[in-house]
C-alpha positions, 0 to 999 in steps of 0.5 A: 308948257302954258296954259290956265286949264288942266284936266286931272286924272286921279283922285287920290291925295296927290290928284286932289292936292294938284287940283287944289293948288292949280285951282287956288292959282285961279286955273280952270281945273277938272278932276275925273276920278273913276271911283264914286268917292275920293282917295279909295286906293293907296291915300285910303289904305295906308298907315296914316303916318306922316314920314320924317325922312330918314329912309331915303337917300340924300339928295333924291326927291324923296329926301327932299319932298318928305322933310318939306312935306312933313312940315306942309302937312302939319300946317295943313292939318293945323289949319283945317282942323285934321286930327293928327298927332306927332308921336315920334317913333322908334326904328329898332335894331333886334340884333346886333347884325342890324346895328350897321344898317341902323347906323346908315339910317342915322347917317341919311337922317342926318344928311336929309336934316331929320332930327334923330337920337341914338338910344340904348335899350334902356333909353329906348324903354323910356319911350316904349316899355315893352320893345325888344331891341338892342338899340333905336333910332328915335325920330321926333318929327314922325306923326299920324294923320287922317289922309282920307280927311285931308283928301276929302278937305283938298277936294272941298277947297278945290270945288270952292274954288271953282274946280270941277270934280267929276266922280265915276269918270274913268278915262277912256281914251286920250288925244290931242286935237287943235292944240288940246288935250282931249280926254274921252271918259265914261261920263263925257268929254274934257278938252284942256291944255294940260293933263296930269296923270296922277292915277296911282296903280293905273298911271302907266296905263294912263301914260299909254293911254296918252301915247307915251312909252314909260320908262317903267311899269307899275306892279301892284304890291298888296300890303295886309293889316291887322288890328291889335287887340284892345287887351294888347294896345298897352303894349305899344304907345306910338310907332315902332319900325324894325330896320328895313332892308336896304335893298327893297323900298318896303319898310318892313311890318311895323306897329303904329298907333293911329288917330282914333286910338287903335293900334294898327299892325302891318304892312307885308308886301305880297305881289297882288293878283291884279292892280286892285286886288285887295285879297287872295280871293279877288284877282284879275287874271289878265292884269296879273299875267301882264304884270307877273310875265313883264321882263322887269319883274321877272328880273326882279322877282328871280333875285328876290326869291327867299324874300318873296316866298317868306311874304308869301307864307306870312300872308297865309299865316296869322302866327307868322305874322304876329311872330314878325310883331313879336320880334319887335315887341314880345308878347303879341300873338295871332289870337291878338290880331284881327284883320284890317283892310288891306292896301296895295302900293304901286311900285314902278319896276324898270325894264331891267328889273330895278325897283324905281326907287324915287318918285319918277314924273315923266312929261309928254306934250302938255302932259305930266305923268306921276308914275311912281309915288308911293310912300311918303308920297301922302306926307309929301303931297303939298309938295309934290303937288306944288312941283307937278303944277310948275312943271304944267306951267299952272304957276306964275313964275 
């Protein structure tokens, strides 16, 4: 798939990282972003965590790219003066029945090359004096960062190297013409040798626009966040996570120290009524109907009714949200939580109802489509960009 000119649809952290990498290789680059600024969706609305990689199945792309991505993001932050801190984190078992799953995380971490330490409750209190647990896994290489700042720097660097960065440019049509990929957008037309689709929440729609029949459909899951009150910030020193459900790709409601010193709580995971529906009040009925009537979603939902109901109830009850947090750190109450902007996870679901558990890339003629890149995609963005750039033939072999 040789070519020295690429059009990238999507200006989140992955699209911007691909633009920077391709521009650094001397390629002609055009980035089309439908919003009026960079990284306004998944990238700019997450917990800001540099993940270490203990969760992911050994041998998966997530496992490989997270470990490499952790190191590359650390280097990028240092070289570019991006606010960050390697706080480490605790994954805590709050009851004996969670020990087996915590042990499985320890096994995966070892297989993935992630350094961890098994801690007793007493040892866990040396890191988090107020945590409630029977045991914990300490992950030293977890950090926090401002991914919005990372994205802005990637955009600046790509532009400095000659990339054309176009905001407010929504893709309208994609076709092949005389050996070129032609993208019609709201501000004009771009012709390129290669198309890279990094459209996140809209990635499956872009793939269909380009003539593909993607193997999975994006279904949006909204994650709601809260800020912890100043009076309770002292209860959380770094990052505190529960033991996640091994059958689901979500990590559970957790507590996170942010780069500005505040403490973030969340997210839950409820089906969003639209790809960009950041609250129950904002919905896109045609999109929602398309998503929830998709056979894969119906199959997935039918097997997860109790979990889904619990998440919806927690979405409508700050007390339930606080109760989830107080399992980790007793003393957190509903009055200690102030709403923070929600995020939406672009989760790919296959037609058989299985949640796509790994990064998913699909190729078309002169095309690379990123069709599943949720967490730890931000952590792994620079490594993913290298991977995509090679698949697209944008780097010299």
